[in-house]
C-alpha positions in Angstrom: 21.7 -15.6 7.9 19.4 -12.7 8.6 18.1 -11.5 12.0 14.9 -13.2 13.1 11.9 -10.9 12.7 11.2 -10.6 16.4 14.8 -9.5 17.1 14.7 -7.1 14.1 11.5 -5.5 15.6 13.0 -5.1 19.0 16.1 -3.6 17.7 14.2 -0.8 15.9 11.4 -0.3 18.3 11.3 2.7 20.7 8.5 4.8 22.1 7.8 8.2 20.7 7.7 11.2 23.0 4.3 12.8 23.4 5.5 15.7 21.3 6.7 13.4 18.5 3.5 11.4 18.6 1.4 14.5 18.3 3.6 15.6 15.3 3.0 12.3 13.6 -0.7 12.5 14.2 -1.0 16.0 12.9 1.1 15.2 9.8 -1.0 12.2 8.9 -4.2 14.3 9.5 -2.8 17.0 7.2 -2.0 14.4 4.5 -5.5 12.9 4.7 -7.2 16.3 4.6 -5.0 17.4 1.7 -5.8 14.2 -0.3 -9.5 14.6 0.3 -9.4 18.2 -0.8 -7.6 17.3 -4.0 -10.0 14.4 -4.6 -13.4 15.7 -3.6 -15.3 12.6 -4.8 -13.5 10.4 -2.3 -15.0 10.1 1.1 -18.1 12.2 0.6 -19.6 15.1 -1.3 -17.5 17.8 -2.7 -17.2 21.0 -0.7 -19.6 23.9 -1.4 -18.5 26.0 -4.4 -19.6 29.3 -2.7 -16.5 29.2 -0.5 -18.5 28.9 2.7 -18.4 25.9 5.0 -21.5 23.9 5.5 -22.3 23.9 9.2 -25.6 22.0 9.2 -26.2 18.7 7.4 -29.7 20.1 6.4 -27.8 22.8 4.4 -26.1 20.1 2.4 -29.4 18.5 1.5 -30.8 21.9 0.4 -27.8 22.6 -1.8 -27.9 19.2 -3.5 -31.7 19.5 -4.2 -31.2 23.0 -5.7 
């Protein structure tokens, strides 16, 4: 017979150190950013093709109207 789910959870549960938690957060953020860069239609408009970052939302509207 298998271990009850609550016991299984407690057996594997432990708290991450602050450093490990920050590493996990940074890794997940990098994965999300990388995914969005590879799939520009997901999550919003594609980045500007000029290679410059759009700093002002009004600039985005000007580029899409041009």
